[in-house]
Legacy VTK file of the C-alpha trace (Angstrom):
# vtk DataFile Version 3.0
C-alpha trace
ASCII
DATASET POLYDATA
POINTS 251 float
0.165 -0.085 -0.109
2.947 2.388 0.598
6.738 2.409 -0.722
9.289 4.668 0.302
12.819 4.417 -1.472
15.558 6.798 -0.558
12.990 9.658 1.177
14.652 12.841 1.894
13.447 16.105 3.200
15.543 19.159 3.564
14.293 22.530 4.937
16.181 25.620 4.663
16.704 27.718 7.947
18.957 30.964 8.020
20.650 30.073 4.876
21.599 26.829 5.593
19.986 23.592 5.321
18.238 21.279 7.742
18.611 17.263 6.577
15.272 16.435 8.851
15.094 12.789 6.818
18.014 11.309 5.052
17.346 8.614 2.555
14.556 6.407 4.401
13.134 3.108 2.609
10.506 0.734 3.484
7.044 -0.431 2.511
3.934 -1.118 3.858
1.667 -4.127 3.487
-2.235 -3.866 2.537
-3.657 -3.958 5.823
-0.544 -3.612 7.939
0.626 -1.411 10.892
3.814 -0.168 10.505
5.319 1.891 13.413
8.057 4.523 13.591
9.868 5.368 16.860
12.483 7.858 17.830
13.428 10.591 20.113
12.159 13.819 19.175
13.725 15.558 16.426
14.501 11.958 14.615
12.185 13.085 11.884
9.833 10.331 12.262
6.719 13.098 11.646
8.343 14.554 9.041
8.626 11.109 6.659
4.922 10.970 8.048
4.189 14.465 6.365
6.252 13.426 3.334
3.976 10.959 2.420
1.031 12.775 2.656
2.213 15.669 0.650
2.471 17.994 3.174
5.785 18.819 2.950
8.263 18.810 0.180
10.475 16.288 -0.456
12.525 13.972 -2.645
12.728 10.333 -3.195
13.368 7.177 -6.108
9.969 5.848 -5.404
6.650 7.016 -3.412
4.139 5.018 -3.930
0.568 5.227 -2.532
-1.874 2.378 -2.990
0.404 1.037 -5.712
0.344 4.228 -7.641
3.271 6.914 -7.704
2.411 9.722 -5.496
2.089 13.126 -7.586
4.088 15.701 -6.188
1.030 18.231 -6.404
-1.690 15.573 -4.999
-5.254 15.188 -6.644
-8.077 15.437 -4.561
-8.918 11.624 -5.310
-5.264 10.907 -3.878
-5.956 13.102 -1.116
-8.855 10.842 0.107
-6.975 7.482 -0.178
-4.903 8.884 2.531
-6.036 10.584 5.989
-4.046 12.247 9.034
-4.792 12.115 12.336
-2.555 14.666 14.064
-1.034 14.583 17.812
-2.651 17.591 19.390
-6.383 17.060 19.449
-6.457 20.943 21.063
-5.138 22.255 17.931
-6.389 20.136 15.151
-9.976 21.139 15.333
-11.515 24.094 14.437
-12.646 25.761 17.414
-15.406 27.488 15.631
-17.007 24.384 14.337
-19.207 21.892 15.964
-18.575 18.359 15.613
-21.400 18.396 12.961
-19.651 20.999 11.020
-16.052 19.405 11.479
-17.405 15.950 9.989
-19.446 17.386 7.301
-16.600 19.395 5.610
-14.747 16.486 3.850
-17.766 15.131 2.543
-18.571 18.212 1.163
-15.349 19.080 0.290
-15.401 15.662 -2.006
-18.953 15.886 -2.631
-20.007 12.642 -0.882
-23.744 12.105 -0.874
-25.625 10.833 2.368
-24.018 13.194 4.877
-26.525 13.114 7.746
-26.383 9.141 7.830
-22.519 9.513 7.520
-21.767 11.851 10.179
-24.179 9.886 12.683
-22.382 6.450 12.006
-18.869 8.223 12.421
-19.772 9.680 15.681
-20.892 6.060 16.926
-18.270 4.417 15.133
-15.201 6.258 17.704
-17.719 6.024 20.886
-19.251 9.270 20.995
-22.864 9.873 21.611
-25.213 11.738 19.726
-25.749 14.508 22.087
-22.068 15.481 21.080
-23.055 16.398 17.515
-23.606 19.829 17.905
-20.896 20.653 20.531
-17.886 22.846 19.947
-14.521 21.475 20.485
-14.007 23.402 23.902
-17.078 21.341 25.385
-15.452 18.096 24.480
-12.707 16.350 26.810
-9.127 15.726 25.002
-10.054 12.097 24.366
-13.431 12.957 22.886
-11.652 15.500 20.882
-9.305 13.103 19.271
-12.236 10.852 18.885
-13.687 13.566 16.735
-10.179 14.039 14.815
-10.248 9.971 14.223
-13.785 10.445 13.094
-13.111 13.038 10.883
-10.067 11.134 9.232
-12.368 7.964 8.740
-15.738 9.775 7.157
-14.109 9.130 3.806
-13.427 5.467 4.487
-9.597 6.112 3.160
-7.656 2.727 2.713
-4.301 4.490 4.760
-4.879 6.239 8.010
-1.366 8.291 8.847
-1.289 8.749 13.063
1.315 10.931 14.355
1.585 10.424 18.293
-2.333 10.061 18.588
-2.119 9.923 22.439
0.970 11.580 23.354
-1.328 14.753 24.216
-3.417 12.756 26.242
-4.176 11.551 30.116
-2.421 8.373 30.629
-5.948 7.210 31.668
-7.110 8.030 28.129
-4.662 6.749 26.048
-4.942 3.011 26.382
-9.247 3.943 25.709
-7.975 5.817 22.446
-5.326 2.876 21.670
-8.319 0.246 21.973
-10.324 2.024 19.756
-7.821 2.473 16.901
-7.244 -1.092 17.193
-10.801 -1.813 16.768
-11.456 0.467 14.003
-8.411 -1.049 12.208
-9.956 -4.680 11.454
-13.658 -2.522 11.014
-12.367 -0.245 8.609
-9.832 -2.725 7.020
-6.992 -0.356 7.216
-3.478 -0.084 6.641
-1.583 2.567 8.789
1.484 4.029 10.122
1.909 5.244 13.554
4.478 7.433 15.063
5.320 7.767 18.133
8.198 7.931 20.777
6.406 5.386 23.171
7.630 2.053 22.636
4.861 0.472 24.321
2.325 1.939 22.181
3.888 0.649 19.004
4.515 -2.701 20.372
0.807 -2.891 21.291
-0.405 -1.608 17.652
2.333 -2.319 14.995
3.780 -5.547 13.316
6.965 -4.057 12.380
8.631 -0.769 13.764
11.276 1.312 12.103
13.684 2.936 14.420
14.881 6.471 13.509
17.800 8.557 14.825
18.773 11.695 13.355
16.835 11.622 10.416
17.963 8.029 9.753
16.802 4.659 9.287
18.553 2.451 12.272
16.819 -0.478 11.519
13.506 -2.326 11.446
12.364 -4.946 13.716
9.226 -6.702 14.300
6.938 -6.430 17.422
8.249 -9.677 19.060
11.860 -8.628 18.345
10.907 -5.654 20.241
9.409 -6.973 22.834
12.271 -9.673 23.416
15.042 -6.936 22.884
16.130 -8.858 20.026
17.816 -5.934 18.131
21.069 -5.477 16.290
21.593 -1.386 17.069
22.824 -0.210 19.892
20.518 3.086 19.622
17.501 0.560 19.608
18.982 -1.326 22.624
19.798 1.985 24.305
16.054 3.036 23.486
14.353 0.014 24.986
16.625 0.563 27.900
15.221 4.256 28.287
11.535 3.235 28.382
11.828 0.698 31.284
12.459 4.092 33.521
14.753 4.902 35.913
15.489 2.665 38.723
17.387 2.887 41.918
19.578 -0.061 40.925
20.578 1.855 37.568
21.375 5.237 39.810
LINES 1 252
251 0 1 2 3 4 5 6 7 8 9 10 11 12 13 14 15 16 17 18 19 20 21 22 23 24 25 26 27 28 29 30 31 32 33 34 35 36 37 38 39 40 41 42 43 44 45 46 47 48 49 50 51 52 53 54 55 56 57 58 59 60 61 62 63 64 65 66 67 68 69 70 71 72 73 74 75 76 77 78 79 80 81 82 83 84 85 86 87 88 89 90 91 92 93 94 95 96 97 98 99 100 101 102 103 104 105 106 107 108 109 110 111 112 113 114 115 116 117 118 119 120 121 122 123 124 125 126 127 128 129 130 131 132 133 134 135 136 137 138 139 140 141 142 143 144 145 146 147 148 149 150 151 152 153 154 155 156 157 158 159 160 161 162 163 164 165 166 167 168 169 170 171 172 173 174 175 176 177 178 179 180 181 182 183 184 185 186 187 188 189 190 191 192 193 194 195 196 197 198 199 200 201 202 203 204 205 206 207 208 209 210 211 212 213 214 215 216 217 218 219 220 221 222 223 224 225 226 227 228 229 230 231 232 233 234 235 236 237 238 239 240 241 242 243 244 245 246 247 248 249 250
């Protein structure tokens, strides 16, 4: 469903070049949930944005659903692939109701049956009919992220890009959202890429995981290898050790 070869993203800042992503290559199979992890600034979110066409990039291959992705994406190409951003407080328009937010993609893509699809999308993410005409400030953080997920899925895309979808939420809510994503992956037959700095999150949802450091791909491992600590790169071992937390014995 997604094929990336030698993906590079370079930004210009103050007369200098910043190489955010350097020669990344991987493939994501139909129905797979692929994880990308790394510390802050490793380039993992930039990879997602390049695949979505939100930042300029260069590559030998960048294919979505078996076809080369155009530099300037068409409406049909954008419909194939939807994005859930990290911060539900910033990704929803504060002056639109949930109904407005969910209607907008359908209207842009001229999809019929709007009322029925909005009702179904709200139910699919575990919200109630009373939430439909509320504004984002009237919702909790978890409810806002459910709205963001519903907006991404309302066009029934085959591919979902998830940029740290739980990191801005309370710990008590994170598990609910992760379980929801796991359920929706099955019911919508989704292919997904999940970016996170949390190894437990990617091990829970992903089949394979790419490890990134300073814009480069360190290695790709299976979730089973991650849990067992069966890795080849020292950096990946350091990430696993760091994820286990600080203890008196390590002091």
